[in-house]
N, C-alpha and C positions, 0 to 999 in steps of 0.2 A: 460391287455386285454380289449379291447373296446367292449362295448355292441352294437349290431346292432340297428340301428334306428328303432323306431316303425313305422309301416305302418300308413300313415295319416288317413285312414279310420278306422283302429283299434283304434287309439288314439282318434278320434272323438267319436267313439262308447263308449269308456271307460268313456270319460267325460260326455256323455249323461247319461250313466248308473249311474255314481256317483251323477249327478244332480237329477236323479229320486229317487235314494236311500235317498238322503238328504231331499227330499220333502215328504218322506213317512209320512203319517199323524200320529201325536203323538197319536191320538185316536186308530189307528190300533196297534201301539206298545204296548200301555197300555192294549188293549183288549187281545192281544196274551199273554201278561204276566199274566193277570188275568185268562184267560182260562187255561194256563199251570199250575197255582197253583191249580185250581180245579181238573184238570185231574190227579194230583199226587195221586196215590192210587186208582184211578177209572179205570174201564175198558171202552173200547170204546163202543159207542152206536150202532154199526153196528149189525143188526139182521140177522139171517140166513134166507135164502129163495131162491127159484130157480129163481125168477124173470121172469118166463115165463107165469104165470097165467094171463089170460085176465081179465081185470076189466070192462072197458066200453069204449064207444066212446064219445068224446067231441069235440066241435068246436075248430079249430086251433086258437091259440093266438099268439100275437107278441112274438118272441123269440123262438118259436118252430122250430126245424130244418125240412127241407124238407123230411128227412128220416123218420120222425115220422108220416107223412101223410099216411093214409090208402086210397089208390086211388080207391079201389073197393067200399068202403062205400061212399067216396066223389062223385063218379060218379052218385049216385042216385039223386043228387040235385045240387044246386049252392053253397053249403057251403062245405069247406074242413074240414074233420074230422081227429082227431088224435086217434090212437088206444093205450089206456093206459093199462099198466100192473099193477098188484097189488103192486109190490115193488115200482113203481114210485109214487103211491099215498101215501103209508105208509111213504115214506122218503122225503116228500116235506113239507117245513115249510115256511109260509108267515110271514114277520116281518113288524110291523108298530110302529114307534117311533114318538111320538108327537113332532112336530116342531113349535108349537104355541109359541107366545111371553110369555105366562104365565110360560112356562118351563124355561125361562131365569131369574129365581129368585133365589137368595141366600141371606139369612138373615145375613150372616157374611163373612168376608174376608177369613176365614179359611175353609169355606164350599164350595163345588162345586155347580154350578148351577144345578137345576134339569135336565136341558137338557144335561149337561155334563155327569151326572151319568146315565141318561136313555140311551144315545148313547153308553156309555161304556158297560153297561150291555147287550144292544141289540146286539152289535157287538161281544162281548165276547161269548154270547150264540150262535151266528152264527158260530164263530170259532169252538166251541165245536161240533156243529151239522155237520159242513162240515168235520171235522176230523173223525166223526163217519160215514161218507159215505152218508150223507143226502144232499138234494138240498135245498138251502135257497135263498129267494128273497124277494123283497118288495111287499106289497099289491099295487093294482092299476095298475099293469102291466108294470110300468116303468122299472123295473128290474126283469124279470122273474126268477124263481128259477133255480139255477144251482149249480154245485159242483166246487171245486177247489179254489186255493189261489187267482186267478185272480178275482173271484167273491167276495171274502172277501175285496179285494182292492176297487172294485166297490161299495160295500156296505158302506165302510168307507167314500168314497167320497160323496155318495148320502146322508148319514146321517148328513152331515155337513150343509145341506141347512136349512135355517130358514124361517118360515112363518111370514107374516106381522100381521095377525090377532092375537088377544089375545088367542083364543082357536081354534086350528085346528081340524076339525072333522076327525075321523078315515076313512081311505080310504078302502072301502069294495069291490072294483072292482077286477075282474080277480082272484077270489079265486078258486083254483082247488078243485073240489068236493072230500071230504073225506081226505083232507090234514090236516095239523095242522097250528096253528097261534100263534103269540106272539104279544100282544099289550102292549106298555109301555107308560104311561102318568100320569099326576096328576089327570086326570079324574074329574076336577073341572068345566069344561065347560058345555054347554048344554047337557042334558042327552039323548034327543031324537035321536041325531045322533049316539051315541054309542049303544043305544037300537036297532036301525035299523040295524047297522052293525053286531051285534051279532045275531040278528034274521035271517038275510040273511045268515050268516055263518052257523048257526045251520041248516037252511033249505038245505044247500048244504052238510051237513054231516061233516063240518069243526069243529074240537074241538081244544081248545087252552087254553091260559093263559093270564089273565090280571094282570099286575104288576103296582100298584099305587106307584108313587115316589113323596114324599112330603119332604119339608124342615121342620126341627124340629119346627120352629116358626109357621108354618102352622098347626102343630099338637097341640101345647101348647097355642098359642095366648098370648104371654108374653108382651102385650102392656098395658100401663097405661097413664093417663093424656092426654094432647093434642097430637093428632096423626093425620097425614095426610096419608090416604091410597090411593094408586094410582096404577092402573094396569101398567104392564111393557110397554105396547103399548101407555099408556097415554089416552086411550079412556074413562076410568072410574076413578073418583076421589071421595073421601069422607073424610071430616075432622070432627073430633069429639073432644070435650074438655075432655071427660071422656071415654077413650078407654076401660078401665076395665069393664065398664057397658055392653059392647058388647060381652064379653067373653063367657058367658053362652049361649047366642043365637047362637053365631058362632059355638061353640062346638056341640050344638044340631044339627045344619044344617050339620056339618061335619059327625056326627054319622049317620044322615039320609042318606047322600050320600053313605057312606060306606055300610050301610045295603042294599041300592038299588043296589049297585055294586055286593054285594054277592048274592042277590036274582037273579039278571040278569045272573050271571055266573052259578048259580045252574040250572036255567031254560034252559040255552043253553048247559049245559054239559061241561062248562069251569071251570078252577080253578082260584082263586083270591088270590093275595098276596100283601103285603105292604112293602115298604122300605123307610127309612129315609136317607137323604143325609149325615147325621152325623154318620151313621153306616157304618161298613166295606162293601165294594162292594163285597168281596169274599163270604160273607154269603148269600147275595142276589142271586149271580150267582149260588151258590150251590143249593139253593132252586129252582131256575128256571130250572136248569139241571134236577133235579128229577121230578119237576112238568111237564115238557114237556115229560119226559119219561112216565109218567102216562097217558098222553093223547094219546099215540101211540096206534094204533089199536091192 
């Protein structure tokens, strides 16, 4: 018995679908696997609520649908306003993952780059939140918070972008008032930009989590003898004949930065956590999962 020939359009569609599937970012596959492991034995994060309680008006932002515009309020002036309900605020999360060159460091071939681990944890956390019924997007307004698997794919693609500078400052634009946020970085760059971002977030009622991702060598400073230190971008170099003499000063500076991060989070009402790329990613994601839950209204 002969099989009927496939319709040319259907065949072309199948080939395009196969091509798209084969191009699915490995990051997305890993993130979904990691999120699935954490969800085992856990309940979904969807919270009960009517979703009808009015929260506030806010200026419309890129990505808002026309159906969200409150025309009566907008008619009072030249600015279009969106009518937000309480459930929309409570279930919105902004994500920022440091794309700076400093994140592309790994002290050994068997260790992932800090950027790889940060992207994996950020996307896996987004998967968990979207599965729990929440809206997730990037800070800055380039990818407004939305639900659904398509949004996860958009996030995976957006997170693969690299920045040229050694330290990329956190993007604090387009934060929705009273939403939540997750910032992941090594937080070794200029402190002022981070302080400004968290102060702005706190002023808008945004609560969140800072996760510092470090390579084990950055924590232990296991260097001795003649050593050349060079930033990933090549902008900063320092050569010493006795690296071990720098260890105590370096560890003191690292402890000072950690104390400053903890103090900043305490003042802003955020939570602070640390993760080493040599440790299992699942443990860090589990911590993020519960830390974000504790920041919920």
